[in-house]
C-alpha positions in Angstrom: -2.7 5.9 6.4 -1.1 6.7 3.0 -2.4 8.7 0.1 -4.4 6.3 -1.8 -6.2 6.7 -5.1 -9.5 7.1 -3.6 -8.4 10.3 -1.6 -6.7 11.7 -4.6 -9.9 11.1 -6.7 -11.7 12.9 -3.9 -9.7 16.0 -4.3 -10.1 15.9 -8.1 -13.8 15.6 -7.9 -14.0 19.0 -6.1 -16.0 21.4 -8.0 -13.5 24.0 -9.8 -14.0 26.8 -7.3 -13.2 24.7 -4.3 -10.5 22.8 -6.0 -8.8 26.3 -7.0 -9.1 27.4 -3.4 -7.6 24.3 -2.1 -4.7 24.4 -4.7 -4.1 28.1 -3.9 -3.8 27.3 -0.2 -1.5 24.4 -0.9 0.6 26.4 -3.2 0.9 29.3 -0.7 1.8 26.8 2.0 4.4 25.4 -0.2 6.0 28.8 -1.2 5.0 28.5 -4.8 5.2 31.6 -7.2 1.7 33.1 -7.1 1.9 34.2 -10.8 2.6 30.5 -11.8 -0.1 29.2 -9.5 -2.7 31.5 -10.9 -1.6 30.4 -14.5 -2.0 26.8 -13.6 -5.4 27.5 -12.0 -6.7 29.4 -15.1 -7.6 26.0 -16.4 -8.6 23.7 -13.4 -9.7 21.0 -15.6 -6.1 20.7 -17.3 -4.7 20.8 -13.7 -6.9 18.1 -12.5 -6.1 15.9 -15.6 -2.4 16.3 -14.8 -2.9 15.4 -11.1 -5.0 12.5 -12.2 -2.2 11.0 -14.0 -0.1 10.8 -10.8 0.2 7.5 -8.7 -0.5 8.1 -5.0 3.3 7.6 -4.4 4.2 10.4 -7.0 1.7 12.6 -5.4 3.3 12.0 -1.9 6.7 12.5 -3.3 5.6 16.0 -4.8 4.4 17.0 -1.5 7.5 15.7 0.2 9.5 17.6 -2.1 8.3 21.0 -0.6 10.6 20.3 2.4 9.6 19.1 5.9 8.1 22.2 7.3 6.0 23.0 4.1 5.0 19.3 3.5 3.6 19.3 7.0 1.7 22.5 6.4 0.3 21.0 3.2 -0.7 17.9 4.9 -2.4 19.7 7.7 -4.3 21.7 5.2 -5.5 18.5 3.5 -6.5 16.9 6.7 -8.6 20.0 7.6 -10.4 19.4 4.4 -11.1 15.8 5.1 -8.3 14.3 3.3 -6.1 12.4 5.6 -3.1 11.0 4.1 -1.3 10.4 7.4 2.4 10.6 8.4 
């Protein structure tokens, strides 16, 4: 199953606290800079708006750009939270 708009909207509909926790976990799995992550998460609504503009294909490409090992960790985290985007 591929990432679709419904699944992306599910992530975006999370309350800010849950969304931030998921985003931090994904960022950590991807090896993102913690300071930059916290800057982005200082305004979860803005981040959600930016993400909402992505197509499913763009979101998938963004995840894949982290490299195979990291993208698999991100996908696993999403599945654990009920968002199965397949592989």
